[in-house]
C-alpha positions in Angstrom: 0.0 0.0 0.0 2.8 2.4 0.8 4.4 1.9 -2.6 1.0 2.5 -4.3 0.5 5.7 -2.4 3.9 7.0 -3.3 3.4 6.1 -7.0 0.1 8.0 -7.1 1.7 11.0 -5.6 4.6 10.9 -7.9 2.5 10.9 -11.1 0.2 13.6 -9.8 3.3 15.7 -9.2 3.9 15.9 -12.9 1.1 18.3 -13.4 3.1 21.6 -13.5 3.7 21.5 -9.8 7.1 21.6 -8.0 9.4 18.6 -8.0 8.1 15.3 -6.6 10.1 15.5 -3.5 8.8 18.9 -2.6 5.3 17.8 -3.6 5.5 14.8 -1.3 6.7 17.0 1.5 3.7 19.4 1.4 0.8 17.1 0.5 -1.0 15.1 3.3 -1.0 11.5 2.0 -4.2 10.4 3.7 -6.2 13.4 2.3 -4.7 12.8 -1.2 -5.5 9.2 -1.7 -8.7 8.8 0.2 -8.0 5.1 0.5 -7.9 5.2 4.2 -9.4 8.6 4.9 -12.9 8.5 3.4 -14.7 6.1 5.7 -17.6 8.2 6.9 -19.7 11.4 6.3 -17.6 13.1 8.9 -14.5 12.4 7.0 -15.9 14.1 3.9 -17.0 17.2 5.9 -13.5 17.3 7.5 -11.9 17.2 4.1 -14.2 20.0 2.7 -13.0 22.2 5.6 -9.5 21.2 5.0 -9.6 22.3 1.3 -11.0 25.7 2.5 -8.1 25.9 5.0 -5.5 25.2 2.3 -7.1 27.8 0.0 -7.2 30.3 2.9 -3.5 29.6 3.4 -2.8 31.4 0.1 -4.4 34.5 1.5 -3.0 34.2 5.0 0.6 33.7 3.8 1.0 37.3 2.6 -0.8 40.7 2.4 -3.0 39.1 -0.3 -6.1 41.4 -0.8 -4.1 44.6 -0.9 -1.2 43.3 -3.0 -3.3 41.6 -5.7 -6.6 43.6 -5.6 -6.0 47.1 -4.3 -2.6 48.7 -4.7 -1.5 48.1 -8.3 -3.4 51.0 -9.7 -1.6 53.6 -7.6 -4.3 55.0 -5.3 -2.4 54.1 -2.1 0.7 55.8 -0.7 2.7 54.9 2.3 3.3 57.1 5.4 7.0 57.9 5.7 6.6 58.8 9.4 5.0 55.5 10.3 6.9 53.0 12.4 9.1 51.1 10.0 7.8 53.3 7.2 10.2 52.2 4.5 9.0 48.6 4.9 5.5 49.8 3.8 6.8 51.5 0.7 6.0 48.4 -1.2 2.5 49.9 -1.8 4.1 52.4 -4.1 6.2 49.7 -5.8 3.0 47.8 -6.5 1.4 51.1 -7.6 4.1 51.4 -10.3 3.4 47.7 -11.3 7.1 47.0 -10.6 6.5 43.4 -9.5 10.0 42.3 -10.2 11.3 44.9 -7.7 8.7 43.8 -5.2 9.7 40.2 -5.4 13.5 40.7 -5.5 15.0 39.6 -2.2 16.8 41.8 0.3 14.1 44.4 0.5 12.7 45.9 3.7 9.3 44.4 3.1 10.5 40.9 2.7 8.7 39.8 5.8 5.4 40.3 3.9 6.3 37.1 1.9 5.1 38.5 -1.4 7.2 35.8 -3.2 4.4 33.3 -2.2 2.0 34.9 -4.6 3.7 33.6 -7.8 3.6 30.0 -6.4 0.4 28.3 -7.5 1.1 25.0 -5.7 -1.5 25.7 -3.0 -4.3 26.2 -5.5 -3.5 22.9 -7.3 -3.5 21.1 -3.9 -7.0 22.3 -3.5 -8.0 21.3 -7.0 -6.4 17.9 -6.7 -8.2 17.3 -3.4 -11.5 18.3 -4.9 -11.0 16.0 -7.9 -10.2 13.1 -5.6 -13.2 13.8 -3.3 -15.6 13.8 -6.3 -14.1 10.5 -7.5 -14.5 9.0 -4.0 -18.1 10.2 -3.7 -18.9 8.6 -7.1 -17.4 5.3 -5.9 -19.5 5.5 -2.6 -18.5 6.3 1.0 -20.1 4.5 4.0 -22.9 6.6 5.6 -23.1 9.1 2.8 -26.6 9.3 1.3 -27.5 10.1 -2.4 -28.5 13.6 -1.4 -25.3 14.0 0.7 -23.3 13.0 -2.4 -24.9 15.7 -4.5 -24.3 18.4 -2.0 -20.7 17.3 -1.3 -19.9 17.1 -5.0 -21.3 20.6 -5.4 -19.1 21.9 -2.6 -16.0 20.3 -4.0 -16.8 21.7 -7.5 -17.2 25.2 -6.0 -13.9 25.1 -4.2 -12.2 23.8 -7.3 -13.7 26.4 -9.5 -12.9 29.2 -7.0 -9.2 28.0 -7.1 -9.2 28.2 -10.9 -10.9 31.7 -10.8 -8.3 33.0 -8.3 -5.5 31.7 -10.4 -6.9 33.1 -13.7 -7.1 36.6 -12.2 -3.4 36.3 -11.0 -1.7 34.4 -13.8 -4.0 34.5 -16.9 -3.8 31.1 -18.7 -3.5 28.1 -16.3 -3.3 24.3 -16.5 -6.8 22.8 -16.2 -7.7 19.3 -15.2 -10.5 17.6 -13.2 -9.5 13.9 -13.1 -8.4 12.7 -9.7 -4.9 11.4 -10.5 -3.5 13.1 -13.6 -0.5 11.4 -15.2 0.4 13.5 -18.2 1.9 17.0 -18.2 -0.3 19.6 -19.8 0.2 23.1 -21.2 -1.5 26.2 -19.9 -5.0 26.6 -21.3 -6.6 29.9 -22.4 -8.1 31.4 -19.4 -11.5 32.1 -21.1 -11.7 28.4 -21.9 -10.8 27.5 -18.4 -13.5 29.6 -16.9 -16.1 28.4 -19.4 -15.3 24.9 -18.3 -15.7 25.9 -14.7 -19.0 27.6 -15.5 -20.3 24.5 -17.2 -19.1 22.4 -14.3 -20.9 24.6 -11.7 -24.1 24.7 -13.6 -24.7 21.0 -13.2 -24.2 21.3 -9.4 -25.8 24.7 -8.6 -29.2 23.4 -7.5 -27.8 20.6 -5.4 -27.0 22.8 -2.4 -29.3 25.0 -0.3 -29.4 28.7 -1.1 -28.0 29.4 2.3 -27.9 27.7 5.7 -30.2 28.3 8.7 -27.3 27.3 11.0 -25.3 30.6 11.5 -22.2 28.5 12.0 -22.4 27.4 8.3 -23.6 30.6 6.7 -21.0 31.9 4.3 -18.5 29.3 5.5 -19.8 26.3 3.6 -20.5 26.7 -0.1 -24.2 27.3 -0.9 -26.2 28.0 -4.0 -25.6 31.6 -3.3 -21.9 31.0 -3.2 -22.0 29.2 -6.6 -24.2 31.9 -8.2 -21.7 34.5 -7.0 -18.8 32.6 -8.5 -20.7 32.1 -11.8 -21.4 35.8 -12.0 -17.8 36.7 -11.3 -16.5 34.2 -13.9 -19.0 35.4 -16.5 -18.0 39.0 -16.0 -14.3 38.2 -16.2 -14.8 36.5 -19.5 -16.9 39.3 -20.8 -13.9 41.5 -20.6 -11.6 39.1 -22.5 -14.0 37.3 -24.9 -15.6 40.5 -26.2 -17.3 38.9 -29.2 -19.5 37.0 -26.8 -19.7 39.7 -24.1 -23.5 40.0 -24.3 -23.9 36.3 -23.6 -21.9 36.6 -20.4 -23.8 39.8 -19.4 -27.1 38.0 -19.9 -26.1 35.1 -17.7 -24.8 37.4 -15.0 -28.0 39.4 -15.0 -30.1 36.3 -14.8 -28.0 34.9 -11.9 -28.2 38.2 -10.1 -32.0 38.2 -10.5 -32.2 34.7 -9.2 -30.0 35.6 -6.2 -32.1 38.7 -5.3 -35.5 37.0 -5.8 -34.5 34.1 -3.6 -34.7 36.4 -0.6 -32.1 34.1 1.0 -29.7 37.1 1.7 -30.2 40.6 2.7 -28.3 43.9 3.1 -27.9 44.6 6.8 -28.2 48.1 8.0 -25.0 50.0 7.5 -25.0 50.7 11.2 -24.7 46.9 11.7 -21.5 46.7 9.7 -19.7 45.1 12.6 -21.9 42.0 12.1 -21.1 41.8 8.4 -17.3 42.1 8.8 -17.2 39.7 11.8 -18.6 37.1 9.4 -21.3 34.5 9.0 -23.9 37.2 8.5 -27.0 37.2 6.2 -25.0 39.3 3.7 -22.1 36.8 3.4 -22.1 34.6 0.2 -18.7 33.1 0.9 -15.9 33.9 3.3 -13.0 32.4 5.2 -14.3 32.8 8.7 -11.7 33.5 11.5 -12.2 34.0 15.2 -9.8 34.3 18.1 -12.4 32.4 20.1 -11.5 29.3 18.0 -7.8 29.9 18.3 -7.4 30.8 14.6 -4.0 32.0 13.8 -3.7 34.7 11.2 -0.5 36.2 10.1 -0.2 39.8 11.2 0.4 41.0 7.6 -2.6 39.3 6.0 -5.6 41.5 7.1 -5.8 44.6 4.9 -6.9 46.7 7.9 -3.3 46.4 9.3 -2.2 49.0 6.8 -5.0 51.5 7.4 -5.5 51.6 11.2 -3.7 53.2 14.0 -4.2 53.8 17.7 -6.7 53.2 19.5 -7.6 50.3 17.1 -4.0 49.2 16.7 -1.6 48.9 19.7 0.8 49.7 21.2 0.3 53.4 20.8 4.0 54.3 20.3 4.3 52.2 17.1 0.8 53.0 15.8 0.3 56.7 16.1 -0.4 56.9 12.4 -1.5 54.4 9.8 1.1 52.7 7.6 -0.6 53.8 4.4 -3.5 55.9 3.1 -5.6 56.4 0.0 -4.9 59.5 -1.9 -7.2 62.4 -0.9 -8.0 63.1 -4.6 -9.2 59.5 -5.0 -11.3 59.6 -1.8 -12.9 62.9 -3.0 -13.9 61.2 -6.2 -15.5 58.4 -4.3 -17.1 60.5 -1.6 -17.8 64.0 -2.8 -19.4 65.0 0.5 -23.0 64.0 -0.5 -24.3 62.3 2.7 -23.1 58.8 2.1 -23.1 57.1 5.5 -20.2 54.8 4.5 -18.0 57.9 4.5 -18.5 58.4 8.3 -18.9 54.7 9.4 -16.1 53.2 7.3 -13.5 56.0 7.7 -12.4 58.4 10.4 -12.9 62.2 10.3 -9.7 62.5 8.2 -11.1 60.7 5.2 -9.3 63.3 2.9 -6.2 63.5 5.1 -3.7 62.5 2.4 -1.3 61.2 5.2 -1.2 58.7 8.0 -4.0 60.3 9.9 -6.3 58.5 7.5 -8.0 55.4 8.9 -10.3 52.9 7.2 -12.4 52.0 10.2 -14.4 49.7 7.9 -11.9 47.1 9.3 -11.6 48.6 12.8 -14.7 47.0 14.4 -14.4 43.9 16.4 -11.1 45.2 17.7 -9.4 44.4 21.0 -10.1 47.2 23.5 -7.4 46.4 26.0 -3.8 45.1 26.1 -0.8 46.3 24.2 -0.2 43.4 22.0 0.1 44.2 18.2 -3.1 42.4 17.0 -5.5 43.1 14.2 -9.3 43.3 14.7 -11.1 39.9 14.8 -12.7 40.1 11.3 -13.6 37.6 8.6 -11.8 37.3 5.2 -14.7 38.1 2.9 -14.6 36.6 -0.7 -18.1 37.3 -2.0 -20.7 39.5 -0.4 -24.3 40.1 -1.4 -23.8 43.9 -2.1 -21.0 43.2 -4.4 -23.0 40.7 -6.5 -26.0 43.0 -6.6 -23.7 45.6 -8.2 -22.2 43.1 -10.5 -25.7 42.3 -11.8 -26.3 46.0 -12.2 -23.2 46.3 -14.2 -24.2 43.5 -16.5 -27.7 45.0 -17.0 -26.2 48.4 -17.9 -23.8 46.8 -20.4 -26.7 45.2 -22.2 -27.9 48.6 -23.3 -31.7 48.1 -22.9 -31.9 47.4 -19.2 -30.8 50.7 -17.6 -33.9 50.8 -15.4 -33.2 47.4 -13.9 -29.5 48.3 -13.5 -30.4 51.5 -11.6 -32.9 49.6 -9.4 -30.1 47.2 -8.4 -27.6 50.0 -7.9 -29.9 51.9 -5.7 -30.5 48.9 -3.4 -26.9 49.3 -2.3 -27.1 53.1 -2.3 -30.3 53.0 -0.2 -28.6 50.8 2.4 -25.7 53.3 2.5 -28.0 56.3 3.1 -26.7 57.8 -0.1 -28.6 59.8 -2.7 -30.3 57.6 -5.3 -28.9 57.6 -8.9 -31.1 58.0 -11.9 -28.7 58.4 -14.9 -28.5 56.2 -18.0 -26.0 55.1 -20.6 -22.3 55.6 -20.0 -22.9 57.7 -17.0 -24.7 54.8 -15.4 -22.0 52.3 -16.3 -19.3 54.6 -14.8 -21.3 55.2 -11.6 -21.8 51.5 -11.1 -18.0 51.0 -11.4 -17.4 53.8 -8.8 -20.1 52.2 -6.5 -18.3 48.9 -6.6 -15.1 50.8 -5.7 -16.8 52.5 -2.8 -18.7 49.4 -1.5 -15.9 46.9 -1.9 -12.8 49.0 -1.0 -10.3 46.9 0.9 -12.0 43.6 -0.1 -9.6 42.9 -3.0 -11.8 43.5 -6.1 -10.8 47.0 -7.3 -7.8 46.1 -9.5 -9.5 43.2 -11.0 -12.5 45.4 -11.9 -10.1 47.8 -13.6 -8.5 45.0 -15.6 -11.7 43.2 -16.8 -13.4 46.5 -17.8 -10.2 47.8 -19.3 -10.4 51.0 -17.3 -6.8 50.2 -16.4 -5.9 51.7 -19.8 -7.3 55.1 -18.9 -5.8 57.8 -16.6 -9.4 58.7 -15.7 -9.6 55.6 -13.7 -6.1 54.6 -12.7 -2.9 56.3 -11.5 -0.9 53.5 -13.0 -2.1 53.2 -16.6 -1.2 50.3 -18.7 -0.7 50.8 -22.5 -2.8 48.5 -24.7 0.4 46.7 -25.8 1.5 46.0 -22.2 -2.1 44.9 -21.3 -2.2 42.5 -24.2 1.2 41.1 -23.2 0.0 40.4 -19.7 1.3 43.3 -17.6 -1.8 42.9 -15.4 -0.8 39.3 -14.4 1.7 38.2 -11.8 4.9 36.2 -12.6 4.6 32.5 -12.2 7.2 30.8 -10.0 9.9 29.0 -12.0 9.2 25.7 -10.2 6.1 25.4 -12.4 8.2 24.2 -15.3 9.7 21.3 -13.4 8.5 18.0 -14.8 6.3 19.7 -17.4 7.9 20.3 -20.8 4.8 22.1 -22.0 4.9 24.8 -19.4 5.8 28.4 -20.3 5.9 31.2 -17.8 4.4 34.7 -18.2 6.6 36.2 -20.9 5.9 39.8 -19.9 7.7 39.2 -16.6 10.3 36.8 -18.0 11.3 39.6 -20.4 11.9 42.0 -17.5 8.5 43.6 -17.1 8.7 45.9 -20.0 
């Protein structure tokens, strides 16, 4: 049996992952094979949580949301007077899209572990685990009913597709496979094709899970129909930006899924004054998240939460090292988002220095659920949000506006979010409506890791109206919006090529 297990691991390692020895070192043998592990329903549930834990590990190992989703368009600057200020200057390196400088060793920000981002091994561990789980469910597991099998397969398909989606947004084209023990090396596949396969995969499972869970301990934590719909919407909208000949098809699907989500009444927008409940996690607004709680002894790296960069005393301690925030959003940008028009988010999610243009700025959106006493340097006890109801309502509004004949529906969805924020309702049409919805997503989702990806998929990254770090069309087409891929990916895979824009020096 030991020889069989090692043989299976060895052939699986050929799929564009690091060398077999390293692969063996990091992959739990029992979870991989399932031969001894899947003996009960509890084993399956434990493995589903384990896959989420591994995927969360990619977020927890570095300052993920900020680095990949917020800073690369140049809106964020660092506070030179902050404690260890130069080590936070990486935000401006990202803001220049100088990823090779960011990843070069010997820099004052090395403790952020940004070199983990180009390594896609963790995502493929999740994908492989999901593939094996589906195979084992098809074969039959003691104590697992037919209905259980359908739900567990849907959850495995969700976490697999989420892994692919996260990789596509980072690296562009990726290697795609769904068989449990792949033996042949494969080339990277066009990212639109990969996401279309994920979309087709999820469609067959979407209705096999409940819309949400009555048990608050599961809400937003275990994949639901709401989670799957959110991911289907996100993947369709990404493809709309890159498969432009079929963009309307993707918009139609996104709008239909958004309507299904809203009309389910399974989720709701909580009062903005109850934001602490949303960001703590497992709320009725959560579609999918990586829930964390100090009450459960969860260990988060200090650098992972985005709030770490935009909070200071009394929300961050000790006072003498947190008198100012490490970074801030440019005042010009904040004035564009919040032009002093009565939006409650401006006062609830930020301190009175929203336009400070220095370290007095605080994003108190991530300050709630903080530790009131003690001098230990700890971040507030918040969840890591992936998909939230408000974000998907706005994504549906965007799709409707892009279709050209549904501006009224788009404005209705947009104003659902505006109404919750206590902001003036919007009644424009055409391009004005499209631009406003983009800004509304920037307002609503700031700090949640979506902004840069919205710029990329809508191609607003090509315009100085929308980005401080504009990409030329040539650079965009050559993949300047991607991340480099770790060189270990070519080991044991003769078909693998890395992202040429970065291999060629990032120019």
